[in-house]
C-alpha positions in Angstrom: 32.3 -49.3 -68.8 30.3 -51.4 -66.5 32.5 -50.6 -63.6 32.4 -46.9 -64.5 28.6 -47.0 -64.6 28.5 -48.7 -61.1 30.8 -46.0 -59.7 28.7 -43.2 -61.2 25.5 -44.7 -59.9 27.1 -45.1 -56.4 28.3 -41.5 -56.4 24.9 -40.3 -57.4 23.3 -42.3 -54.7 25.7 -41.0 -52.1 25.0 -37.4 -53.2 21.2 -38.0 -52.9 21.7 -39.5 -49.5 23.8 -36.6 -48.3 21.3 -34.1 -49.6 18.5 -36.0 -47.8 20.4 -36.1 -44.6 21.2 -32.4 -44.7 17.5 -31.6 -45.4 16.5 -33.8 -42.5 19.0 -32.2 -40.2 17.9 -28.7 -41.1 14.2 -29.5 -40.7 15.0 -31.1 -37.3 16.9 -28.1 -36.1 14.2 -25.8 -37.3 11.5 -27.8 -35.5 13.6 -27.7 -32.3 14.0 -23.9 -32.6 10.3 -23.5 -33.2 9.5 -25.7 -30.3 11.9 -23.7 -28.0 10.3 -20.5 -29.2 6.8 -21.8 -28.6 7.8 -23.0 -25.1 9.3 -19.7 -24.2 6.4 -17.8 -25.5 3.9 -19.9 -23.6 5.9 -19.6 -20.4 6.2 -15.9 -20.7 2.6 -15.4 -21.5 1.4 -17.7 -18.6 3.7 -15.9 -16.1 2.3 -12.5 -17.1 -1.3 -13.7 -16.9 -1.1 -15.6 -13.7 1.3 -13.6 -11.5 0.6 -9.9 -11.8 3.3 -7.5 -10.3 3.0 -6.6 -6.7 1.7 -3.2 -5.8 3.7 -1.4 -3.2 3.7 2.0 -1.7 2.9 4.1 1.2 4.1 5.1 4.6 1.5 6.6 6.9 2.6 8.1 10.2 0.5 9.5 13.1 2.1 11.6 15.9 0.4 13.0 19.0 2.3 15.6 20.9 1.7 18.9 22.8 -2.0 19.0 22.2 -1.7 18.3 18.4 -2.5 15.2 16.3 -0.6 15.1 13.0 -1.1 12.4 10.4 1.3 12.4 7.4 1.6 10.2 4.4 3.6 10.0 1.2 2.2 9.9 -2.3 4.1 7.2 -4.1 2.4 4.2 -5.7 4.6 1.6 -7.4 4.1 -1.4 -9.6 7.1 -3.6 -9.4 10.1 -1.4 -10.2 8.0 1.3 -11.8 6.5 4.4 -10.1 2.9 4.6 -11.2 1.8 7.7 -9.4 3.9 10.1 -7.2 1.1 12.2 -5.6 -1.6 9.8 -4.5 -3.9 11.1 -1.6 -3.8 8.4 1.1 -5.2 10.5 3.9 -8.9 11.6 4.2 -10.7 13.7 6.7 -14.2 12.6 7.8 -16.4 15.2 9.3 -19.3 14.5 11.6 -22.7 14.0 10.0 -24.0 17.3 11.6 -21.1 19.2 10.0 -22.1 17.9 6.6 -25.7 19.0 7.0 -25.1 22.3 8.6 -22.5 24.6 7.0 -22.4 26.9 10.0 -21.0 24.1 12.3 -17.4 24.4 13.2 -15.4 22.1 10.9 -12.0 22.2 12.8 -12.6 18.8 14.3 -13.4 15.6 12.5 -11.6 12.3 12.1 -8.4 11.6 10.1 -8.0 8.3 8.2 -4.9 7.2 6.5 -4.6 3.9 4.6 -2.0 1.6 3.1 -2.6 -1.2 0.7 -5.0 -1.7 -2.2 -6.8 1.6 -2.9 -10.1 0.0 -3.8 -10.0 -2.1 -0.6 -9.1 0.9 1.5 -12.0 3.0 0.2 -14.4 0.1 0.8 -13.3 0.0 4.4 -13.4 3.8 4.6 -17.1 3.8 3.6 -17.8 1.1 6.2 -16.0 3.1 8.9 -18.0 6.2 8.0 -21.2 4.3 8.3 -20.2 3.0 11.7 -19.2 6.5 12.9 -22.7 7.7 11.8 -24.2 4.8 13.8 -22.1 5.5 16.9 -21.4 9.3 16.8 -18.6 10.5 19.1 -17.5 6.9 19.8 -14.5 6.3 17.5 -13.2 3.3 19.4 -16.5 1.5 19.3 -16.9 2.3 15.6 -13.5 0.9 14.9 -14.2 -2.2 16.9 -17.4 -2.8 15.1 -15.6 -2.3 11.7 -12.9 -4.8 12.8 -15.5 -7.4 13.8 -17.2 -7.2 10.4 -13.8 -7.1 8.6 -12.8 -10.3 10.4 -16.0 -12.3 10.1 -17.5 -11.2 6.8 -16.5 -13.6 4.0 -16.2 -10.7 1.5 -14.5 -8.1 3.7 -11.9 -10.6 5.0 -10.4 -10.6 1.6 -9.7 -6.9 1.6 -6.0 -6.1 1.8 -5.4 -2.8 3.5 -4.4 -1.2 6.9 -6.0 1.9 8.4 -4.8 4.5 10.8 -7.7 6.4 12.4 -7.3 9.4 14.7 -9.6 12.1 16.3 -9.1 14.5 19.1 -9.2 11.8 21.7 -7.5 8.6 20.4 -5.4 7.2 17.6 -6.0 3.6 16.4 -4.6 1.1 13.9 -7.0 -1.4 12.2 -5.9 -4.5 10.5 -7.6 -7.4 8.7 -6.8 -9.7 11.5 -9.4 -8.1 13.7 -6.8 -5.9 15.6 -7.7 -2.5 16.9 -4.4 -1.1 18.4 -3.8 2.0 20.4 -0.2 3.1 20.8 1.3 3.6 24.2 3.3 6.6 23.2 1.0 8.3 20.7 2.9 7.1 17.6 1.4 4.8 15.0 2.6 3.9 11.5 1.6 1.5 8.7 2.9 0.8 5.2 6.1 -0.2 3.5 8.3 2.3 5.4 6.4 2.2 8.7 9.2 0.7 10.8 11.7 3.5 9.7 9.1 6.3 10.3 8.0 4.9 13.7 11.6 4.5 14.9 12.5 8.0 13.9 9.4 9.5 15.4 10.0 7.8 18.7 13.6 9.2 18.7 12.5 12.7 17.8 9.4 13.0 20.0 11.5 13.7 23.2 13.0 16.9 21.6 10.9 19.6 23.3 11.1 22.3 20.6 9.7 20.0 17.9 6.0 20.1 17.3 4.0 17.1 16.2 4.1 18.1 12.6 7.8 18.7 12.7 8.4 15.3 14.3 6.2 13.6 11.6 7.9 15.5 8.7 11.4 14.6 9.8 10.5 11.0 10.4 8.9 10.7 7.0 11.9 12.2 5.4 14.1 9.6 7.0 11.6 6.8 5.9 11.7 8.2 2.3 15.5 8.0 2.3 15.4 4.4 3.4 12.3 2.9 1.7 12.3 2.8 -2.1 8.5 2.7 -2.1 8.2 6.0 -0.2 8.7 9.5 -1.7 8.8 13.0 -0.3 5.5 14.2 -1.7 3.8 14.4 1.8 0.2 15.1 2.6 -0.6 16.4 6.1 -3.6 16.7 8.3 -3.5 18.2 11.8 -6.1 18.2 14.6 -6.2 19.7 18.1 -6.3 17.2 20.9 -9.3 17.5 23.3 -8.1 19.0 26.5 -8.9 17.1 29.7 -11.8 18.5 31.8 -9.5 19.5 34.6 -7.4 21.7 32.3 -10.6 23.3 30.8 -11.9 24.1 34.3 -8.6 25.7 35.3 -8.6 27.9 32.2 -12.2 29.0 32.9 -11.3 29.8 36.5 -8.3 31.8 35.4 
C-alpha cells in the first residue's frame, strides 16, 4: 500500500508538472506571436507615416516651328502605382496686365507656362513669375532670370520642387530650382517624367516639312505616353504665333 501510494503521488506530480509545462509553453508562444504582431504593426505604421508615396506625373513639351509655338502636356497625376487624376491642367496662359484691364485689347498673344512637379509649388512659382512679368513688361527673359534668382537664394522658395516651361512669341525658356534659365538651340524643350522620350521624338519629327508645330508636339507626346507609365493621352494644348522679324514685316508692308 505504501508503494502504491508513492506511485500514485508521483504520477499525480508528473501530471501536474506536464500541465504546468504545457501552460507555460502556450503562454510563451502566445507572447511571442503578440510580440511579432505588435512589431509588424509598428513597423507598418511608422513606414506609412514617415515615408509617403512619391507623386509622379507629367510630360510637358514645347515646340517652335514655322512661325508657331505649341506647348502640350498630359493630364495624368499618379501616387505610387495609382492614378489619382487623369485630366489635370498643367498648362496656363498668362495675359499681359493691359489685356486684363481692357477687354478690347487683342488677347491672341500672352505667355504660356507649363509645369511639372508639385502642384502647390508650381502655382507658387507661377504667381511669382506673373508678378515679375508685371514688373518687367515685355521682357520675359529678364522676368525669368529674376524669378530664378529668387528661387535659388530665398530660403523658402528653394524648397519648392517643380520645373517650369515658359514661352511667348519671342523665346522659350526652361526654369529649374538650381537657378537655371535655359533656352533650347533647336526650339524644343521638355520637362517631366517622360521629357526625354518626348524631346527625342520631337527632334526627330521636326525636320519633316509637312508637319506643323502642333502635329510634331502631338506625335511626340503620343510616343512619350506609350513609353512613360506616368504620362497619358489626355493632352492639353496652347498655341501662339511667333513674332516675325522686322525685316520680314517690312518686306510684307512693301509688297
